[in-house]
C-alpha positions, 0 to 999 in steps of 0.5 A: 500500500502506498504511503500517503506521504508519497502523495501528500504530506500529513498536514495536507492530507488531514486538511483535505479530509477535514474539509471533505467532512466539513461539507455537511457542517457548512451546508447547515451552519452557514445557512442558519442566519438566513432561515427566516429570510428564506422562509419569507422570500419563499412565502412559507405558510408558517415560520416553522416551515423554514426549519424543514430546510435543515431537516431535508439535508439530513434526510438525504444524508441518512439515506445516502449513507446506505448507498455511499458506504457499500458503493465505495467498497465496490467502485472506489473511494474517489468515484463515490466522492466525485459522484457525491460532489456532482449530486451536491452541485446539482442540489445547490443549483436547484436551491439557488434558483428555488422559487418555492419551499417545495423546490428548495426542499428538493434541492436540499434533499439532493444536497444531502444525498450528495454530501454522504459521498465525501462524508463516508469517503473520509472514513473509508480513506483514513481506514485504508491508509492507517490502522490502530493508534495511527488511525485514531490519531489521524481521525482525532486531528481531522475532527479537531480541524472539522470542529472549527466549521460549526464555530465559523460557518454562521459568521460566514453566512451572516457576513454574506447576508450583510452584503448579498442575498441568501442565494449567494450562500448557495453559490458559496456551496457550489464554489466550495464543492468545485474547490474540494473536487479539484483538490482531490482530483489533483492530489488524492490517490485511490486507496481501495485496492482491487483485492479489497473490492466488495461487489455492491449488492442490495442483499448485503445491505438487507443482511447487514441491517438484520445483523444490526437489529439483532444485536442488543448492544448495537440496537440499543446504542443506535436508538440512543444515538437517534435520541441524542441526534434528535435533540441536536436537530431540534436545537439546530431547527429552533435556535435561529428563531429562539435567538433572533425572534425570542431574544432578538440578538440580531447580527450577534446570532453568529457569535453566540451560536459559534461560542456555544458550538465551541463546546463541541470542539472542547468536549472532543478533546476532553473526552480523549483525556477522560475515556480511558479513566472512566470508560465510554459507557459511564461518560455517556450515562453522565452526559445523558444525566446532565442533559436530562437534569439541566433540562428538567431544571430549566423546564420548570423555570421557563414554565413560569417565566422566560429565562434571561438570555444568559441563562439559556445561552449557558444551558445551550453550551452545556448541552452541546458540550454533552453532545460532543462527549457522547457522539463518538462514544455512542458510535464506538459502542454501537459498532463494537460487536460489528467488527466483521462488517464494520464499514457496512454496519457504520453506514446502517447505524448512521442511517437508522440513527439519523432517520430516528433523530430527524423524525424526533428533531423535526417534531421538536422544532415544529412545536416551537411556539415563541418560548423555549418550553418545547425545546427544553422539554424535548431535551429532557425527555430524550435525555431521560430516555437515552439514560434509561435505555443505556442503563438497562443495556449496561446491566444486561451487558455486565450480566453477560460478561459475568456469565461468560467469565464464570463459564471460562473459569469453570472450563 
């Protein structure tokens, strides 16, 4: 296998991988300041309908993973990357020219199908190039670069709106995708070797889904991922209205959202320091307990009166910090029993948890009524549900381990 250094240096490789992954984040976060404006321009019947612009790309991403993952094992990483970027460009053009919310949602769905290509290509390429500790180190560095996008993208969208229309944000997406495609075409080699090709078969996806659903640990943690992802989507859907309408922060939206999102990046680093000491399962339980507990307190407070902005801001920062702690650990635990079909299982777990999260998060967003009560209540219930599911599975897991240990000692 050719070392990546023979093609590009590690710094360039990490930068390219991070930027390829960032297509998802920038496609969501740069658009957040413009949701209200787009909704008015497209004459939505209710302000909450503009939230579907966020949900639509997630739906495309969820479904696209089921195809992009197995397809990359069949035809190669670069081909899937370029197919995905082409779909993304097509969807972006539709969005630029959209004159109705229906056309906009169609374009966003196609964008979502497209971003599944570069998103999953990164996972596959890094897995092809590295293994063990080296792979973990590279992915950690990629994620550190990637996590700067949610912090900076809203400010970029706000800056564009200060001088141009919301269509210009989609034009930026087009330029961004072309830039990534050109960079990858010139500098990135194909990492899938002929002997590792796995033919694309629908039966593999069906069998993989059955395997995922029949494993208790994988199924439970996939559902938990869906709950936590649902809370995140509910936050992304509601936060523009909460910040800009309820708290009237105006052009400061990008700064406040970026500061909250900073917790995601910090938590990723802190998790790497804590996971060996406390373990993934305990950290996930603690995260779910904090989400549910702080949400219960704020729900009671906000039921009687609207909390001041600094209280809600601090609460949001804590919640996003917990999301950052949980996401990587939840995914790792869910895939732990799936070593024999790791790539396909990752796509299936990602798709199933995304579909569940989209349904829950979209529902939470549509409940927005000018107060933070629906959002906080959603966080409280989803956090509590995640905690209960993990606790029950952890007890079952501990019993199974104890039984296996006893049988081993007897044997």
